[in-house]
Backbone as a ProteinNet text record, in pm:
[ID]
protein_1_A
[PRIMARY]
MRVRLSLALAGWLLLAGAAGAQTAPAWSGTLGVTTDHVRRGTVRGKDDIELTGSLEHLRGSFYAGAAANTAALGDTDYEVDLYVGWQPQWAGWDWDFNAKRVSYFGGSDDSDHWEFYALATRSIGPVSGTFLVGGSPDYEGAAEEARWANASLAYALTPRLSADVGGGFQDQIGAPDYGWWQAGVTYAFTPALAGDLHWYETDNAAALGETGEGQLVASLSWAF
[TERTIARY]
10936.6	10979.4	11094.4	11159.8	11369.3	11398.8	11307.1	11356.5	11325.6	11206.5	11130	11187.5	11254.5	11281.9	11404.6	11488.6	11635.7	11627.6	11542.7	11524	11498	11400.1	11321.6	11481.8	11552.5	11676.1	11815.7	11824.5	11895.3	11873	11730.6	11660	11712.2	11675.2	11761.7	11869.1	11952.8	12090.8	12166.8	12079.8	12145.4	12080.7	11932	11908.6	11939.5	11995.9	12061.5	12207	12267.1	12394	12477.1	12357.9	12420.8	12386.4	12244.5	12223.5	12307.1	12370.9	12435.1	12606.3	12621.6	12783.4	12734.5	12604.6	12609.8	12588.9	12497.9	12501.1	12568.3	12615.4	12632.5	12570.4	12584.5	12445.1	12457.1	12362.5	12293.9	12227.8	12272.6	12147.1	12094.1	12015.1	11915	11819.2	11772.6	11678.9	11608.3	11511.9	11406.7	11388.2	11377.5	11335.9	11225.8	11150.3	10982.9	10917.6	10835.4	10756.3	10609	10458.4	10376.5	10283.5	10143.8	10036.6	9981.3	9970.6	9865.5	9958.8	10002.8	10048.9	9878.9	9892.5	9784.9	9824.7	9744.4	9746.3	9637.2	9647.3	9519.8	9387.3	9441.7	9333.5	9215.9	9302.4	9303	9416.8	9359.7	9444.4	9518.8	9664.8	9689.3	9772	9768.2	9849.3	9765.3	9815.1	9784.2	9844.9	9954.7	10015.1	9958.3	9977.3	9963.8	10090	10182.8	10295.9	10342.4	10392.9	10448.5	10527.7	10659.7	10798.2	10805.1	10848	10876	10998.2	11044.5	11221.3	11236.9	11319	11320.2	11491	11540.4	11668.3	11702.7	11706.4	11687.7	11843	11875.6	11961.8	11916.6	11964.4	11936.9	12056.7	11983.6	12155.3	12034.6	12064.8	12038	11883.7	11781.1	11664.4	11608.1	11699.7	11620.9	11673.6	11603.2	11626.7	11553.4	11604.8	11542.4	11574.4	11489.7	11492.1	11434.3	11430.6	11316.2	11275.1	11128	11116.3	11046.4	11023.8	10991.9	10882.7	10789.5	10715.9	10675.6	10623.4	10599.4	10405.4	10340.6	10197	10187.2	10151.8	10173.4	10020	10018.8	9880.8	9818.3	9718.9	9673.2	9736.1	9796	9859.6	10053.4	10073.1	10224.2	10264.8	10404.9	10472.3	10530.6	10538.4	10579	10587.8	10602.4	10613.6	10750.4	10784.3	10898.1	10870.3	10855.1	10908.7	11017	11037.5	11133.9	11071.3	11148	11087.9	11197.9	11168.8	11190.6	11136.8	11185.4	11118.2	11223.1	11106.1	11153.8	11117.7	11198.7	11171.5	11194.8	11167.1	11167.8	11056.1	11138.7	11049.9	10997.1	10867.7	10823.7	10717.7	10692.7	10621.3	10582	10625.6	10642	10579.8	10606.8	10573.5	10685	10683.5	10770	10678.5	10735.1	10672.1	10807.3	10638.6	10735.2	10640.3	10724.7	10687.8	10749.2	10650.9	10734.7	10668	10747.9	10664.7	10743.9	10657.1	10681.8	10645.7	10724.3	10694.5	10687.9	10547.6	10490.9	10502	10569.8	10602.1	10576	10484.4	10484.2	10557.2	10577	10653.2	10585.2	10640.7	10642.8	10503.3	10402.4	10259.3	10264.1	10129	10075.7	10004.4	9977.7	9878.3	9985.3	9939.9	10026.1	9971.5	9989.7	9932.4	10025.8	10147.6	10297.1	10184.4	10215.3	10173.7	10277.4	10251.8	10308.1	10212.4	10275.9	10177.3	10253	10194.3	10205.2	10183.3	10239	10211.8	10245.2	10201.3	10205.8	10157.9	10275.2	10211.9	10291.2	10196.4	10253.2	10217	10345.8	10384.4	10393.1	10307.3	10296.4	10343.2	10433.1	10456.3	10398.4	10313.4	10337.6	10318.7	10450	10448.4	10437.8	10359.1	10333.9	10253.2	10200.3	10112.5	10116.3	10119.3	10175	10010.7	10009.6	9967.4	10030.4	9946.7	9963.7	9859.6	9848.2	9776	9843.9	9817.6	9892.2	9736	9770.3	9704.2	9799.4	9703.9	9778	9713.4	9765.1	9704.7	9755.1	9714.7	9781.7	9701	9734.5	9708	9663.9	9727.4	9739.1	9704.2	9597.7	9619.9	9601.1	9594.5	9630.8	9468.4	9507.3	9410.2	9272.1	9152.6	9052.2	9045	9086.1	9066	9187.2	9161.7	9218.1	9264.4	9229.5	9229.4	9234.8	9303.5	9267.1	9317.7	9243.7	9270.2	9246.4	9362.9	9324.1	9369.7	9294.3	9335.8	9357.3	9408.5	9425.2	9501.7	9435.6	9484	9504.8	9592.9	9617.4	9628.1	9643.6	9625	9726	9851.9	9931.3	9974.5	10013.5	9995.1	10093.2	10212.9	10315.7	10285.8	10262.8	10193.1	10320.2	10424.2	10543.7	10680.4	10811.9	10897.8	10891	10829.5	10853.1	10712	10600.6	10437.1	10390.9	10298.5	10265.7	10114.2	10005.8	9875.5	9846.7	9748.4	9750	9574.6	9517.8	9385.5	9413.7	9362.2	9317.4	9202.8	9240.4	9112.9	9142.9	9110.1	9116.4	8995.7	9012.8	8911.8	9017.1	8946.5	9022.6	8886.8	8887.2	8780.4	8863.2	8833.5	8872.8	8782.8	8812.6	8759.8	8780.2	8651.2	8658.5	8657.6	8680.7	8680.7	8583.7	8547.7	8488.7	8596.3	8481.3	8565.5	8483.6	8575.8	8579	8662.6	8597.8	8669.1	8739.1	8815.6	8856.7	8904.2	8956.1	8979.4	9068.9	9148.9	9272.6	9294.9	9314.8	9330.8	9452	9508.3	9630.3	9727.9	9847.6	9917.4	10086.4	10187.7	10318.1	10412.3	10483.9	10598.2	10749.3	10846.6	10953.1	11026.4	11070.7	11116.4	11253.8	11372.2	11490.7	11484.5	11573.7	11568.1	11546.6	11601.2	11589.3	11485.6	11402.2	11311.1	11234.1	11078.7	10922	10834.2	10715.2	10652.8	10493	10383.3	10295.5	10183.9	10031.6	9912.7	9817	9772.1	9622.9	9516.7	9407.3	9302.6	9264.1	9226.4	9176.4	9058.3	8986.8	8850.1	8796.4	8701.3	8658.5	8497.7	8447.9	8284	8232.4	8299.1	8273.6	8353.2	8321.7	8364.5	8247.3	8157.9	8037.7	8095.6	8170.2	8232.7	8344.4	8444.3	8580	8596.1	8483.5	8522.7	8599.5	8670.7	8780.6	8842.6	8950.5	9049.5	9020.1	8860.1	8824.8	8777.6	8750	8690.3	8810.5	8717.4	8779.7	8905.5	9033.7	9119.7	9208	9268.3	9378.5	9516.9	9599.6	9747.2	9848.5	9908.9	10056.9	10165.4	10260.7	10385.2	10496.7	10615.5	10747.5	10872.2	10922.3	11029.8	11164.7	11231.3	11379.7	11456.1	11485	11552.6	11721.8	11777.3	11942.3	11952
9942.9	10100.2	10165.3	10037.9	10108.4	10184.2	10127.9	10217.8	10360.1	10352	10473.1	10589.6	10517.6	10612.4	10651.8	10566.3	10575.7	10702.2	10662.5	10785.1	10929.3	10966	11072.4	11081.4	11058.1	11078.7	11134	11076.8	11103.5	11257.4	11264.4	11354.6	11525.5	11456.4	11571.6	11590	11496.8	11526.5	11601.7	11592.3	11648	11803.2	11816	11950	11990	11978.7	12052.8	12065.9	12011.8	12042.5	12172.3	12262	12402.4	12518.5	12460.9	12530.9	12486.6	12368.9	12363.6	12418.5	12425.7	12513	12687.5	12720.8	12865.1	12877.6	12752.8	12731.7	12614.8	12623.4	12510.6	12408.2	12259.2	12223.7	12180	12145.6	12117.8	12010.5	11943.8	11851.2	11867.4	11838.8	11858.8	11766.1	11775.3	11624.5	11648.5	11585.4	11572.2	11436.4	11449.3	11339.5	11370.2	11295.7	11347.7	11229.2	11236.2	11164.2	11241.3	11130.1	11213.6	11094.8	11184.3	11086.4	11012.8	11082.5	11045.6	11080.7	11021.7	11070	11095.9	11242	11295	11303.5	11260.3	11287.4	11322	11533.4	11568.2	11536.4	11533.3	11517.4	11403.6	11304.1	11145.3	11090.6	11048.3	10969.5	10846.4	10807.9	10733.9	10634.1	10662.9	10531.3	10491.5	10372.4	10240.5	10235.4	10320	10283.3	10404.9	10426.6	10523	10656.5	10612.7	10681.7	10580.9	10695.5	10698.5	10809.4	10737.4	10780.6	10837.7	10933.3	10965.8	11034	11051.5	11102.1	11127.9	11262.9	11268.3	11316	11287.3	11318.4	11396.5	11519.7	11576.4	11631.5	11615.7	11669.3	11832.5	11967.6	12054.5	12128.2	12157.1	12184.4	12309.7	12451.5	12563.9	12568.1	12562.5	12568.8	12430	12313.5	12176.5	12074.3	11950	11929	11781.8	11680.6	11548.9	11467.4	11368.7	11340	11209.1	11134.1	11036.1	11069.2	11058.4	11037.5	10902.8	10894.6	10786.9	10761.2	10656	10699.3	10556.5	10520.2	10440.3	10385.6	10483.3	10519	10446.9	10332.9	10262.2	10223.2	10187.7	10120.2	9977.3	9955.6	9854.8	9757.1	9652.8	9527	9559.4	9683.6	9724.8	9734.2	9771.1	9832.7	9965.4	10002.2	10120.5	10176.8	10318.4	10395.1	10445.9	10468.6	10523.4	10627.8	10725.4	10816.7	10919.6	10848.3	10935.2	10988.7	11154.4	11253.7	11317.7	11408	11487.6	11654.9	11761	11874.9	12016.8	12109.5	12220.9	12323.3	12440.4	12517.3	12696.6	12732.9	12843.6	12959.9	13051.2	13204.2	13307	13359.8	13395.9	13461.7	13636.8	13704.7	13723.3	13756.5	13733.5	13625.3	13522.1	13384.3	13292.8	13219.5	13067.5	12953.4	12860.9	12791.1	12651.6	12530.4	12402.7	12304.6	12224.6	12153.4	12032.9	11898	11765.5	11676.4	11569.5	11441.9	11377.1	11225.9	11160.6	11034.4	10912.9	10763.8	10722.8	10680	10631.8	10475.9	10416.2	10316.8	10215.7	10095	10041.9	9936.7	9910.7	9762.9	9682.2	9570	9493.5	9425.3	9443.6	9347.2	9328.5	9241.9	9225.1	9347.3	9450.3	9578.6	9582.4	9624.3	9676.1	9809	9925.4	10055.1	10121.3	10084.1	10179.6	10279.1	10374.5	10500.5	10591.9	10677.6	10804.4	10930.1	11045.4	11157.7	11255	11369.9	11488.4	11625.2	11728.6	11831.6	11980.8	12068.4	12230.2	12312.7	12349.1	12463.3	12636.1	12702.2	12822.9	12896.6	12950.3	13033.7	13150.2	13248	13402.3	13435.4	13537.6	13585.4	13755.5	13795.8	13962.3	13971.2	13999.8	14058.7	13903.3	13898.5	13766.1	13703.3	13705	13659.4	13539.4	13426.5	13348.1	13294.9	13250	13170.9	13081.9	12964.1	12875	12802.1	12753.5	12661.1	12599.6	12479.1	12350.7	12307.2	12210.2	12148.7	12035.5	11889.7	11752.4	11664.5	11564.7	11412	11300.1	11186.3	11064.2	10964.4	10953	10828.4	10725.8	10639.6	10524.4	10531.7	10598.3	10589.5	10467	10490.9	10384.7	10315	10203.9	10143.6	10128.7	10152.2	10113.7	10226.3	10318.5	10453.1	10377.9	10446.4	10433.2	10540.5	10659.6	10814.4	10885.1	10993.7	11053.7	11228.6	11343	11484.3	11512.7	11650.6	11726.7	11862.5	11924.5	12077.4	12116.1	12233.5	12237.1	12398.4	12470.8	12592.2	12630.7	12725.3	12739	12867.4	12931.2	13036.7	13058.2	13144.8	13081.3	13242.5	13276.3	13411.4	13368.9	13434.5	13477.8	13498.8	13458.3	13537.8	13656.3	13519.6	13577.8	13519.9	13592.4	13492.7	13318.3	13279.7	13155.4	13097.8	13160	13089.4	13136.7	13035	13084.9	13018.2	13036.6	12971.3	12965.3	12858.4	12834.4	12741.2	12781	12721.6	12696.3	12560.7	12528.6	12448.6	12402	12305.2	12265.9	12204.2	12125.5	12025.3	11949.1	11836	11719.6	11613	11487.8	11473.1	11453.2	11384.5	11251.5	11115.6	10981	10888.7	10832.3	10725.8	10571.1	10541.9	10391.8	10403.5	10534.1	10563.1	10679.8	10711.1	10814.5	10960.4	11032.5	11209.1	11217	11322.8	11418.7	11543.7	11644.3	11744.3	11751.5	11865.2	11822.3	11986.8	12003	12147.6	12100	12156.1	12172.4	12305.3	12300.2	12416	12398.2	12450.2	12429.4	12564.8	12478.5	12592.3	12553.2	12617.7	12542.1	12626.2	12582.4	12648.2	12573.4	12686.5	12673.8	12683.2	12581.9	12600.6	12612	12543.3	12603.3	12627.8	12656.6	12686.7	12548.1	12455.8	12313.7	12206.6	12264.3	12168.2	12230	12183.7	12240.7	12138.4	12194.8	12072.7	12169.2	12088	12158.2	12082.4	12156.3	12067.9	12086.5	12039.1	12044.9	11978.7	12021.7	11930.8	11910.7	11796.8	11727	11674.7	11739.7	11671.8	11655.2	11588.4	11585.9	11568.3	11551.2	11604.5	11492.2	11353.3	11219.9	11063.4	11087.5	11013.3	10899	10920.2	10795.5	10729.2	10733.7	10651.1	10628.3	10757	10718.7	10606.9	10627.8	10526.6	10581.3	10540.7	10581.7	10676.8	10679.5	10729.8	10878	10938.6	11040.6	11101.8	11039.2	11117.3	11249.8	11316.9	11423.1	11428.7	11457.2	11382.1	11532.3	11510	11601.7	11543.6	11582.8	11517.5	11637.1	11595.2	11613.4	11573.1	11665.4	11584.8	11722.2	11619.8	11712.1	11662.8	11741.9	11746.1	11814.1	11755.2	11832.1	11802.2	11938.6	11976.8	11967	11911.2	11937.4	11909.2
9198.1	9262	9270.4	9262.2	9295.4	9162.5	9047.8	8934.5	8942.3	8955.7	8948.6	9084.3	9161.2	9285.4	9250.1	9192.8	9113	9027	8911.7	8803	8907.4	9020.5	9033.7	9119.9	9230.3	9266.2	9191.8	9087	8932.7	8868	8851.6	8841	8894.9	9031.1	9127.3	9128.5	9113.5	9125.3	9039.2	8888.4	8769	8787.6	8815.7	8827.2	8964.9	9107	9191.4	9159.9	9050.4	9030.5	9009.6	8924	8902.8	9045.9	9083.3	9178.3	9324.1	9341.1	9446.5	9390.6	9319.7	9268.7	9370.9	9368.5	9402	9517.8	9586.6	9758.2	9797.6	9927.5	9976.7	10067.7	9996.9	10020.5	10221.7	10231.3	10354.6	10394.9	10547.9	10589.2	10724.5	10743.8	10833.6	10886.3	10990.7	10991	11153.9	11159.7	11247	11338.3	11472.3	11552.5	11604.1	11627.8	11717.2	11783.8	11856.4	11917.1	11945.7	11929.8	11932.1	11992.6	12022.5	12094.4	11962.4	11862.3	11743.8	11608.3	11496.3	11371.9	11288.6	11262.3	11190.8	11052.6	10961.2	10829.1	10732.4	10674.5	10635.1	10729.3	10843.4	10961.2	11033.2	10978.7	10965.8	11087.2	11198.5	11279.9	11195.2	11224.9	11179.5	11282.5	11381.3	11475.5	11532	11545.3	11635.1	11790.4	11798.7	11933.3	12036.1	12179.8	12196.8	12176.7	12148.8	12144.6	12056.7	11889.2	11781.6	11763.3	11694	11658	11537.3	11517.9	11334.4	11338.7	11229.6	11166	11033.5	11001.7	10893	10856.8	10757.8	10716.2	10585.6	10562.4	10450.2	10399.1	10239.2	10188.1	10075.3	10095.9	10075.8	9964.2	9837	9727	9666.1	9693.8	9665	9682.5	9589.7	9588.4	9593.8	9560.2	9544.8	9651.8	9693.2	9808.8	9762.2	9873.6	9846.4	10003.2	10031.5	10171.2	10216.5	10323	10379	10492.9	10489	10639	10687.2	10821.7	10857.7	11001.9	11010.2	11092	11137.2	11295.1	11341.3	11287.6	11269.3	11278.7	11146.2	11124.5	10963.4	10927.4	10824.6	10769	10778.4	10851.3	10865.2	10955.7	10892.7	11003.7	10949.5	10870.2	10848.3	11005.6	11007.1	11115.2	11133.4	11023.1	10988.3	10833.4	10813.8	10657.5	10659.2	10553.4	10477.5	10386.5	10369.2	10221.6	10221.6	10100.8	10002.8	9907.4	9887	9820.6	9756.2	9647.3	9602.8	9572.5	9585.2	9570.1	9516.1	9498.3	9446.1	9521.2	9575.1	9673.6	9636.3	9542.4	9442.7	9494.1	9504.4	9544.6	9445.1	9434.9	9306.8	9326.3	9305.5	9337.1	9474	9571.1	9714.5	9799.8	9733.3	9744.1	9759.2	9888.8	9897.2	9858	9762.6	9686.1	9708.3	9705.6	9722	9662.7	9546.4	9439	9490.4	9552.2	9590.5	9561.6	9508.3	9467.8	9539.3	9591.9	9693.3	9698.7	9708	9718.8	9832.2	9899.5	10023.8	10040.8	10170.4	10109	10290	10295	10429.3	10426.3	10536.1	10580.9	10697.2	10675.3	10804.7	10780.9	10689.5	10694.7	10556.8	10541.2	10437.9	10324.5	10349.1	10327.6	10188.1	10089.3	9985.4	9891	10018.8	9977.1	9940.1	9893.2	9843.4	9737.3	9716	9602.9	9625.8	9501.4	9445.7	9518.8	9581.2	9609.3	9558.3	9503.6	9445.2	9513.8	9557.8	9619.9	9525.4	9563.5	9531.7	9657.8	9739.5	9838.2	9807.7	9888.2	9827.6	10000.5	10034.2	10171.4	10170.2	10217.2	10257.8	10388.5	10421	10584.4	10544.5	10623.9	10638.3	10781.7	10865.3	10991.5	11046.8	11174	11287.7	11213.1	11107.4	11047.7	10907.1	10891.9	10782.6	10726.5	10582.4	10584.4	10418.2	10438.1	10362.1	10283.9	10165.4	10068.4	9984.9	9974	9947.5	9813.6	9759.7	9689.4	9616.2	9636	9607.3	9567.9	9546.2	9451.3	9434.2	9453.5	9403	9304	9195.7	9108.7	9107.1	9237.4	9277	9428	9487.6	9666	9735.9	9865	9963.6	9995.7	10071.6	10111.8	9974.1	10004.2	9929.6	9801.4	9849.8	9748.9	9619.5	9537.5	9402	9321.6	9356.5	9355.7	9446.2	9467.8	9585.1	9559.9	9555.5	9580.6	9688.1	9703	9877.1	9792.5	9940.9	9927.2	10087.6	10104.5	10238.6	10250.2	10393.6	10424.4	10545.1	10589	10719.8	10758.7	10881.4	10904.6	11079.9	11035.6	11161.4	11243.7	11372	11447.7	11537.2	11561.9	11636	11745.4	11865.1	11948.2	12070	12093.8	12117.9	12007.9	12047	11986.8	11972.2	12114.7	12097.8	12128	12079.6	12106.1	11931.8	11914.5	11763.1	11786.1	11711.8	11726.2	11566.4	11556.9	11443.8	11406.1	11260	11244.6	11089.4	11063	10938	10902.7	10751.1	10701.8	10596.3	10538.1	10425.7	10364.7	10280.5	10208	10126.2	10116.4	10018.3	9994	9854.5	9754.7	9715.8	9712.2	9700.8	9615.1	9495.2	9426	9519	9555.2	9613	9749.7	9810.9	9957	10012.9	10123.6	10162.9	10146.6	10088.3	10084.5	10235.8	10262.4	10381.3	10403	10512.3	10511.2	10661.1	10696.6	10810.2	10886.4	10965.5	11070.8	11142	11185.4	11329.2	11374.6	11490.3	11555.3	11669.8	11704.9	11837.1	11876.7	11914.9	11964.2	11936.8	11905.4	11926	12000.4	12107.4	12143.8	12114.5	12131.9	12073.4	12189.2	12308.1	12422.7	12404	12263.2	12261.3	12122.8	12003.2	11901.5	11837.4	11886.3	11837.1	11878.5	11968.8	12052.6	12051.2	12016.6	12002.5	12048.7	12073.4	12117.4	12083	12097.6	11994.3	12047.1	12036.6	12125.5	11997.4	11944.7	11865.6	11809	11813.3	11798.4	11651.8	11599.5	11464.7	11484.7	11378.2	11358.8	11217	11182.1	11028.3	11054.1	10923.5	10922.2	10869.7	10856.1	10832.9	10900.2	11014.1	11109.7	11084.8	11052	11054.6	10934.4	10831	10720.6	10758.8	10813.1	10858.3	10951.1	11053.2	11172.6	11282.6	11346.2	11456.3	11413.3	11300.6	11205	11209.7	11178.9	11171.4	11310	11388.3	11531.3	11558.8	11608.7	11694.7	11807.9	11728.8	11878.2	11905	11992.7	12080	12065.8	11994.6	11978.4	12052.5	12109.3	12185.6	12136.5	12073.8	11989.9	12070.8	12039.5	12080	11984.5	11892.5	11796.8	11826.3	11762.7	11763.8	11640.3	11636	11462.5	11475.8	11400.4	11420.1	11243.1
[MASK]
++++++++++++++++++++++++++++++++++++++++++++++++++++++++++++++++++++++++++++++++++++++++++++++++++++++++++++++++++++++++++++++++++++++++++++++++++++++++++++++++++++++++++++++++++++++++++++++++++++++++++++++++++++++++++++++++

């Protein structure tokens, strides 16, 4: 794993060098707390409260970063993601192409895997739409492979308050397929502090179990 991650980070540094010469590099991060950690419609949290955090370095349109959370898989204690990506603008859309290594620590579950996605976002006035396709050739748990897609639509009700709705599906080899949807609101208390309240639900809770049941999730995040 270390060799593959080193190669990915080395490639990012080489590609970002020219862009970084034109745009000053920048660091950013987040710290958060949530009642449940949700990934593509399914609840991942084991505790009443989960912690999240991230740190990212941007050079031009290229970026690399790390994210972590305590809502890990199986008997593991926490998850750490290392990722690289490219965010160009083309044809009026903001694009994001990302490769991520997901790793779990503190237990016996061996579900470390790669994930890849392509995302497109466009805003017109107070409305913004997002479309994403992704997949993993060696997914976690019982799944040997997974592919997913989702779309969302957000509307800025006020400068501080926005509402959004979205949904998607995940097809898996060796594990149940499912569709999901979400709806909720986000409120910016300050430019750095935001809270959100969302409902998540899947169409296959019978096969997914508790992780696929409908959940109301409240989160608070601080960006720096």
